[in-house]
Structures are given as structure tokens and as C-alpha cells.
C-alpha positions as CSV (number, residue, x, y, z in Angstrom):
1,X,-7.2,-17.7,-38.9
2,X,-4.5,-15.3,-37.7
3,X,-5.4,-12.2,-35.7
4,X,-5.8,-8.9,-37.4
5,X,-3.1,-6.4,-36.3
6,X,-5.7,-3.7,-36.0
7,X,-7.5,-5.7,-33.3
8,X,-4.2,-6.3,-31.5
9,X,-3.5,-2.5,-31.6
10,X,-7.0,-1.8,-30.3
11,X,-6.5,-4.1,-27.3
12,X,-3.1,-2.5,-26.6
13,X,-4.6,1.0,-26.7
14,X,-7.4,-0.1,-24.4
15,X,-4.9,-0.9,-21.7
16,X,-2.1,1.5,-22.4
17,X,-2.4,3.4,-19.1
18,X,-1.7,0.2,-17.0
19,X,2.0,0.1,-17.6
20,X,4.6,-0.5,-20.3
21,X,2.3,-2.2,-22.9
22,X,3.7,-3.9,-26.0
23,X,2.8,-6.9,-28.2
24,X,4.8,-9.3,-30.1
25,X,3.9,-11.6,-33.0
26,X,4.4,-15.2,-32.2
27,X,3.6,-18.1,-34.5
28,X,1.1,-16.0,-36.5
29,X,-0.7,-14.8,-33.3
30,X,0.3,-12.3,-30.6
31,X,1.4,-12.1,-27.0
32,X,0.5,-9.0,-25.0
33,X,3.0,-7.8,-22.5
34,X,2.6,-5.5,-19.5
35,X,5.8,-4.4,-17.8
36,X,7.6,-7.2,-19.6
37,X,5.2,-9.9,-18.3
38,X,3.0,-11.8,-20.8
39,X,-0.5,-11.1,-19.5
40,X,-2.5,-12.2,-22.5
41,X,-2.6,-13.9,-25.8
42,X,-4.5,-12.7,-28.8
43,X,-5.5,-15.6,-31.1
44,X,-8.1,-15.6,-33.9
45,X,-9.0,-12.0,-32.9
46,X,-10.0,-13.2,-29.4
47,X,-8.4,-12.1,-26.1
48,X,-7.2,-14.7,-23.7
49,X,-5.9,-13.3,-20.4
50,X,-3.7,-15.4,-18.2
51,X,-5.4,-16.9,-15.2
52,X,-4.9,-15.3,-11.8
53,X,-6.8,-15.4,-8.5
54,X,-7.3,-11.7,-8.6
55,X,-8.5,-11.8,-12.2
56,X,-10.9,-14.6,-11.3
57,X,-12.4,-12.6,-8.4
58,X,-12.6,-9.5,-10.5
59,X,-14.4,-11.2,-13.5
60,X,-16.7,-13.3,-11.4
61,X,-18.4,-15.7,-13.8
62,X,-15.3,-16.6,-15.9
63,X,-15.2,-18.4,-19.2
64,X,-12.0,-20.4,-19.6
65,X,-10.6,-21.7,-22.9
66,X,-7.2,-22.5,-24.3
67,X,-5.9,-19.9,-26.8
68,X,-4.8,-22.6,-29.1
69,X,-4.7,-26.4,-29.2
70,X,-2.5,-27.7,-26.4
71,X,-2.4,-24.4,-24.5
72,X,-3.4,-24.0,-20.9
73,X,-6.8,-22.5,-20.3
74,X,-7.0,-18.7,-20.0
75,X,-9.8,-16.3,-19.3
76,X,-11.6,-15.7,-22.6
77,X,-12.6,-12.0,-22.7
78,X,-15.4,-11.4,-25.1
79,X,-17.9,-8.5,-24.6
80,X,-15.7,-6.5,-22.2
81,X,-12.9,-5.7,-24.7
82,X,-14.8,-2.5,-25.5
83,X,-14.8,-1.4,-21.8
84,X,-11.5,0.4,-21.4
85,X,-11.6,0.8,-17.6
86,X,-12.8,-2.8,-16.9
87,X,-10.2,-4.3,-19.2
88,X,-7.4,-2.1,-17.8
89,X,-8.2,-3.1,-14.3
90,X,-8.2,-6.8,-15.3
91,X,-4.7,-6.4,-16.9
92,X,-3.4,-4.4,-13.9
93,X,-4.6,-7.2,-11.5
94,X,-3.2,-9.9,-13.7
95,X,0.2,-8.2,-14.1
96,X,0.5,-7.6,-10.4
97,X,0.0,-11.3,-9.6
98,X,2.3,-12.8,-12.3
99,X,6.0,-13.4,-11.5
100,X,8.7,-11.6,-13.4
101,X,10.0,-13.6,-16.4
102,X,13.1,-15.7,-15.7
103,X,16.3,-14.3,-17.2
104,X,17.5,-16.3,-20.2
105,X,21.0,-17.8,-19.7
106,X,23.5,-16.4,-22.1
107,X,25.8,-19.2,-23.4
108,X,29.4,-18.9,-22.3
109,X,31.5,-18.4,-25.5
110,X,34.5,-20.0,-23.8
111,X,32.7,-23.4,-23.2
């Protein structure tokens, strides 16, 4: 079942004060970006935040699950999606720890 865009917008609005927040549809589901870093996936109307040491310490008793078959486990966030301050802090900590995305190589037209 694909995620409902209203749920995706709700999550993006919950964390909008953290930084430059955007989302992008990918394979029928969504990636959530903060300051151009993918910090979470939204699949089947569930929020999967990328694993980080700071996120693990902040959450405490984490639940890990892959967002889709074959994916690496992420932190599954269930009840806390309604808590704007808590969720914003988790996304802030996660974004801070993740590396910047690698620049894509542009093919050389003269090759």
C-alpha cells in the first residue's frame, strides 16, 4: 500500500522548523530530506528515520525495521509522530550526524 500524501505533508510540517525540509516521491513511497540529506523514508504511512548514534541515544528503546523488503533497518517511529518537538529534535540530531550526499558526476559530453 502506498503512502498517503497527506500523511507525508503532515510529517514534513511537524519538522519544518529543523531546516530545509522537502520530500520526494520514490517508487510509490517517499524520501524525507532535511538540508538536502535523506533523513527518513515514509512507506505505507509509516515513518522510518535513518539510524544514527545520536538518534538511538535520544529515542532510548528503539524499534528497528526495514522500510521495505531488502532495505537496511531504520528507526520505526510510531506514537511519537504527533509530538512535534520530539520528532523535530530526532530529525535535527539525525541530520547533524549524516554525511552530505555525494555529488553526482556529470558525464563529459566530449568522451
